N, C-alpha and C positions, 0 to 999 in steps of 0.2 A: 504494500500500500504506500502511496506517495503522499507526503505531507507538503504543506505550502509554508514557505518562510514568512508569509504575511499573516499567519494565524497564530493565536495563543500567545501567552507571555510566560516569562520565567517567574516561578513562584518566589515571593519574598523580595522582588526587585521592582523599582519604579518602572512603569511602562508608559509609552506614548503610542496610542493606537495599536496596542498589541505588540509593540516592539520595545526592547530594552535599550535605553539611551546609553551610549558610550561616551558621555561627556558630563561635565558638572563635577562639583567637589565630592559627591558621594562615590561616584565611580573612581575618581582619581585617588581617593583615600584607601579604597580596598577593592581593586579590580578582581582579585582572585575570588572573592565572594560572589561577584557578578558572574564570572566564568562558571563557577560551580553550579550556580542557579540555572544557568543556560543549558547545562548538559542534558536536561530531560528532553530537549528537542532532538537529540541525536548528534550527528556529526556537524550539522549546520544549524545556526540559530538566527532568528530575525532580530535585527538591531537597528538603531538609529545613530548615524554618525554625527549629526547636528540636527537642530530642529527642522523637521520636514525632509530629511535626507535619509531614506531607507537603504538598507544594505543587508547582505547575508554574511554572517561571520562563521568561518570554518574553524571549529574548535577541536576537531579530532586530528591526531598526529597522522594517521594513515590518509585521511581525506585531504589534509593540507599537502602532503607529498603528491597526491594524485593531481591536485589542481596546479601546483607549481611546475609539474613535469608535462603539462598538457596545454601549451600555448595556443593550439588550434581551437580548442573549445573555450579557452579562457584567455582571450587577447587583452592587451594593455591599452588599446586605443580608446580614449574616454570621450571622443568628440560626439558620438550619438547620445551618451549620457548627459553631456553638458547642455544639450538642447531641452532636457527635461527638468532642469533644476533652476532655481532663482540665481541669477548671476552674482548677486551680492551675498550668497551663502559663504560663511567663513571658511568652508572646506574647499571651495572651488579653486582658489589660487594655487594650492599645492596638489590638487587632484586632477586638474585639467590637463588636456593633452599638450605635450611639447615634443618636438622632434629630437628627443634625447634617447639614449640607448635603454633607459629604464622604462620608457613609455611607448616603445615601438616593438614590432614583431617581424618575423620572417627575414627577408634579405636586408631590409633597412636596418633592423636591429643587429644582424650579424656584422654589417659593415661598420656601424657606429661603435659597437661593442669591441670589435677588433682593434680599432684605433685607440680606445681607452685602455683595454686590458694589456695590449702589447706595450704601450707606453708605461703603464704602471709597473710592469714586470722589469723595466730597466732601472728602477730606483735602487740605488745601492743601499743595502741594509745597514752597513756601518755608518754611512753618512746620515741616514735617517735617524738612527739611534743618537748620534752626536747632536743633531738638531734638537731632538726632544730633550736631551739632558741639558743643553745650554739654555734653552728657553725655560725649562722647569726651574733651573737654578736662579735665573733672573727673576721669575715671578715669586719664588719662595723668599728671595731677598726682600721683596717689597712688604711682606707681612710678617716675616719671622721676628722682627724687632718689636712688634705690637703685642705678641702673645695671644692673638685671636685673629680669626679670618673666616670669611665665607668661602669655603673651598669650591663652591660651584661657580660663583661669579668672578672670583679672583684667581682661579686656577683651572678648573676642569673646562670651563667655557672658552677661555682665551688661549690656553696652551695649544690645542689642536689647530686653531686658526693661524697662530704664529708659525707653527711648523709647516702647515699646508701652503701658506703664502710663500714660504721659502722654497718648498718643493716646486711651486709654480714658477719660481723666478720672478716674483712680484715685487716691484720697487715700493718703498714705503708710502709714497704719495697715492698709489693705487691700493695697496694692501690695507691702508687705514680705512678707506671707504668700504672695502669688502667686509671688514670686521664690523663696522657700524651697521651696514645693511643686514648682515646675517643676525646681528643682535636684535635688530628690529623685528625680523621674522620670528626669532625664538620667543621674544617677549610679546609678540602679537600687537605691536605698536606701529600704526601707520604702515601696513604691509605694502600698500600701493607705492608709497614713497621709497620704501626699502627695496622693492623690486626694481624701480627705476634706477636707483643708485647702483644696485648690483649689476644690472645689465650695462650701464655706462662704464663702470669700472672694468668689468671683464672685457668689454669691447676695446677699451684703451689698451689693456694688457695684450690682447691678441694682435692688435695693430702694431704695438711695440715689438713683439717677438717676430712678426713678419719682417719688420725693418731691421731688427737687430737680434737674430737668432742666438741662442745660447744653449748650454748643456742643462736643460731643465725640462720639466714635464710639459709645459706649454709648447715649447719648440718641438718636442718629440711628437706630440699629437698633430701639430701643424704639418710636420714632415712625413707623417705616416703614409704608406702607399694607398690607404683608403682615400686620400686627398679630400679631406673635409673642407668645406668652405668656412670662412670666418664666422658666419652665422651658426653653422653646425658646431664648430668648436665652442662657441659661446654657450650653446644649449647643453653641451656635455659637461661644461664646468659647473653649471647650476646644481645638478644633483651631486657632483663630486664635492663641491664646497658645502652643500647641505649635509653630506655624510660626515664631513670634517667638523660639523658644528653640532647638530642635535644628537645623533646617535653616539658620537665619540664622547661628548661631554657627559652624557648619561651613563655610558659604560664606566668612565673614570669615577664619577660621583657616586654611582650605585655601588661600585666596587669598594670605594673608601667607606661608604656607609656600612657595608657588611663587615669590613675589617674592624671598624670602630664600635660595632654594636653586637657582634656575634661572639659568644663565648668560645667557640672552637678556634677563633683567630685571636681574640683578646685574652684568652685564658693562658695559663702556664702549661708546661709540658705534661703535668699530671693529668690535665684535662684534655690533652691532645691538641695539636696545632696543625694548620694546613697552610701551605705556601700561597703566594699571590696568584700563581697560575691556577690553582684550584679554586680560589675565590672568584676569579674571572669565569671559570667554567660554571660555577654555581649561579652567578648572576645571569649568564647567557641562557641557562636552563629556566630559572625561576622568575627573574626580573629583567628580561632582555631589553636593551635600550630602545628598540622599536618593538612595541608590544603588538600592534595590529597594522599590517601594511600589505605589500605585494598585491595591490588591488587590480582586479581584472574585470572585464565588462562583456559578458556573453552577448553575442549578436542575435540570439534566439533563445526561447525558453529551453531549459536543459533539465532533464531528469538525472539527478546526481545523488547516488547513494540513498535513494528513497525520498529525496527532497526535490521539489520543483524550484528551480532558480529562474526568476524572470529575466527576460531579455533587457539589456541596457540598464541593469541595476548592478551596483558594485558588489563584487564578491571579494571579501577582505579575509586575508589569512591571519588568524589569531595566533601569532607566534607564541605568546605567553600561555594561552589556553592549550594549544596543541602540545607544547613542551611539557605541560603538567597533566596531560591526558591520563586519567587513572588506568586505562587499559595498557599503557606502555610505561608506567611509572617504575622507577628502580629505587630500591632502598639506598643505594650508594652510587651517586653519579660522579664521584671524584675521578677525573681522568677520562670521563666519557664525553665525547664531543659529537654525539649524534643529534644534538639539538638542532632546531630550525632557525636559530637567531640570525644566521647569515643567509637564510633562504635556501633554495634548491632549484634545480632545473636551469634553463638558459639564462635566467635573470639572477642567479646567485650573486652575492655581493662580490665585486671585483677587488675590494680593498680590505678584505677581512684579515689578511696577514699583517698589513701595515696598521690597521686599526687595533688589533690585539697587542702588537708590540708597543704602540704609542701608549696605550692604557697601562700596560705592565710597567714600562719605564717610568711613566708619570707617578704611579703609586710607589714604586721603589724609591725614586728620588725624594719624594715627600717624607716617607718613613725614615729614610736615612738622615734627613735634615732635622726632622721633628719627631723623634721616636716616642716622646712623652705626650703626644697629642691625644686629646679625647673630645668627644662630642660636648658641645656647650649646652645642649638640651637633651632630655631623654629621647631615645630613638622614636618612641611612639608619638612624640610631638612634632616630628619633622613633617612638613607639608609637601604635597605633590602638586605639580602644575596640571590643570585640567586639559583634556584633549584625548581623542580616541587612539591616536597613533603612538605616542611616546609614553614611556615610564620615566618620568622626569621630576626630580626634586625642585622645589622652589628655591631652597637654600640648603647649605650644609655647614652650619656654624660650628666651629671648633675652638678650643683653647689649648694653650701649651705654655710652658715656661719660655719667656722671651729669649730669643737667641740673637746675639749681635752678629750681623753678617760680616764675614771677613772681607778685607779690601780685595777688589778685583786684581788679579795678577798683572804685573807690568807687561805691556805689549799685547794684552788680550783685546779681543774685539770690543767695540763700544757696547754699552748697555743698550739693547734694542728697545727698551721700554722707557719712554721719557717720564711718564707719570703713572701712578698706581691705577690699576683697572677700576673704573667706575661703572656701576651696573646700569645707570640710566642711559637710554639710547642717545647717541650724539657725542658720547665721549669715546673717542677712538684710541688706538694705540699708535703713537707716532715714534719713529726712530730718530734718535739724535743724529746719527750718521749711519749709513748702511754698512753692515758687516760684510766682509768679503764673501762673495757668492760661492757656496760650496759646489763641488763637482758632484752632480747627482748620478752620473753614469757609473758603470763598473770601474773600480779602481784596479790597480795592478800592484801586487798580485790579487787574484780574484778573492772577494770576501767569502766568509763561510756561508754555506747554504742556509737560507732562511726557511725553516720548515713551515712557516705560515704564509709565505709569499705565493701569489698566484703563479701557476705553471706557465713558463714561457711557451710561445707558439712553437709547436713541433716537439715539445718536451715529452717526458714519459707519461704525463697526465692528459695529453691531447687525445680526445676521443677518436677512435677509428671510425671510418664511414659506417653508418648504420641506417636502417630503414627509418626508425623514429626513436632516438634515445630518450625523448622526453615524454613518451606515451605513458599512461598510468601503469603501475605495476600490476601484472595479472594477479587475480585473486589467489591467495595461498602462497605467493612467492615472498621471499624476504623483503624487508623494506628497501634494501639497496641491491638492485639487480646488477649483474656483471655488465660492465661497459658503460655505466652511467657515471661520468666523471664529476657530475654536479651534486650527487647525493651526499648527505652528511655521512661522517664516518660511522661505521656500524657500531651499534652498542656493544660494549664489552671489549672492543679492540684496544690494543695498547695505545695510550695517548701520546701525542707528539711532544717531544721535550721542548723546553723553553729555548728561545734563541740564545746563541752563544753570547756570553758576556753578562747575562742577567743573573748575578750570583744569588739573588733572593727569590727569583721566580720559581725555582724548583730545587730539590736536593736539600741536604741537611744544612742547617745554620751552625756556625761555630758555637761551641759550648762556652758558657761563661758562668761565673759564680752568681747565683741569683741575688738580686737586690730587691726586696719586697717593698721598698719605698717607691719604686717606679710603678707607673701604671701597668695594668695587665698587658696592654698592647705593646708597651715599651719592652717589657720582659720577653714577650713572644718574639718581637723583632730582633732583640739582642741575643736570642737563643738561650735565655736563662731558664 
C-alpha cells in the first residue's frame, strides 16, 4: 500500500497542514526528537521547510542511499519548483537553480564537477595544513589574553574563510568583501545585498586571475580542459565558498562543543578518553554540520518505497535522521565512517578530505594553546540557530586562564588580521600587508599521501565504465555495492588514520603525572 507524504502528522510535534515544520526554535533546540517522531511515517516523512514550502524528508539510511545514487529519478534542477513557490520565501535564495556542479545533472554536471574536483585534488596537503595553523595561531592570539571568547564567531566562522581565501589566491581587498558577504548569508542579514557583494567580489577575482594567473585554485579551475567561462567559474565558487563557511564552521564548533561537554573526552583516563579524530566521527554521525540537504526535484510523481513523492516538490535527504536510523544503529561507531554526512553518489562532497583536516587542525591548535579551556555556560544552555539545513550553534562561549601571546618571531609574515573579529555584519577582516603567497601545487619532494583527499583523475578510486553506478542498490545487497566509488565506507571497516603530522588526532598521548587542579579536558589533552 502506498502512503502520501501530504497526509498525517508526526505525533507529539507541531504541525502545519499535516506537515512537521523544520524551522523555528523548537526544532533547532532538539531536532533528534522531531526525527524520532517522524519515523512512524516510514522511510519518508512530510515536512515543511519554511512557511508554505512543503517537502519530503528521507529519514531512512537505506532510502537516503537509494535517492543519492539515482540522479535520473531525483534530479537537482529546481527551476520547475521555483515557479510554484513565492519568490520572497526565505529558502528560495539558496535552493534555487544555479549553473553550478551541485545543482546540475548529466553531462553538464560531469563537466563542471571535473573542473572543480580535479583542481581541488592539486592542493598540497602540507601547504594547506600550514595555512590552517598560521591563521589559527593568529586568531587565538586575539582572544587568548582576555581569558574568554566566543569560539564560533571569533574562531570557527572566520578560520575556514581565511584559509579558503588563501587557497583561492584572493588578495585582501577582495577577500575582505567575500568574508563580509558570507557572514551576511550565515546571519541571514540582508541576503540580497550579501549576494550582490559576493558575486562582484568573485567576478573581480576571476578577472584578476585571467590577467595574472598564479599557482592557486582559481587559476587551476580557469585553466582546466573543461574550459569554463568566467560566469561558470563564478557559479562554482559560490557553493565552494559556502562549504568553507557554514558546514566547516559547524563541524569545528560542534566538535569543540563535544570535547568540552562530553565526559568521554573531558574525563580522565579512568573514565576512558577518545582522540579528536573520533570526536569528529561522532559529530559526523550524530550532529552532522549539514543536517538536511542534497535536495532533488522529481519531474513526475514517483512511487518510492511505499510512498508517493509528488512531482516538482523537494525531496530532502535527512543526513542526521538517516545516520541515526535505528535499523542501522551501532553501539560503537568509533572509527566507523559509513555515515552520510558527506553525501553519496555523483554529488558526494568534493572537499571532504580538506574539510576534515581543517577541522582537526583547528581543534588541535586551540587545545594546544588553551588546554584549560571550559564552557562558560552549561552545555544544555547553548542555543542553536534556526533553519532546516544546518546544525549550527548561535555561540560557543568559553573561558580559560588568560595567556599572554608570545611576540611574533622576527622575519615572520605580517599578522593577517588587523582587528579582532566582530560578529556584526560589515566588519571584515583586513590584512595589514599581504603575506607571501604560498605555492598550493605539489611540492618537491612529493608530500605524504592525504588519506582524506579526493582521488585524482585516473587514480585507483576512479570508477571503471559501468552501465549505471548510481542506480539504487538491489534489494538484499549490501549497502555498498562493488564498483560504487561514491558510497560511504562500509560499516565495521578499518578507519582511515589521521593525516601525517597531527600528533593529537589519533594514537596515544604522552603520559604525564596527573595534576587534578587542571580541568578534566586539560588533563585529557595533556595525557594525564
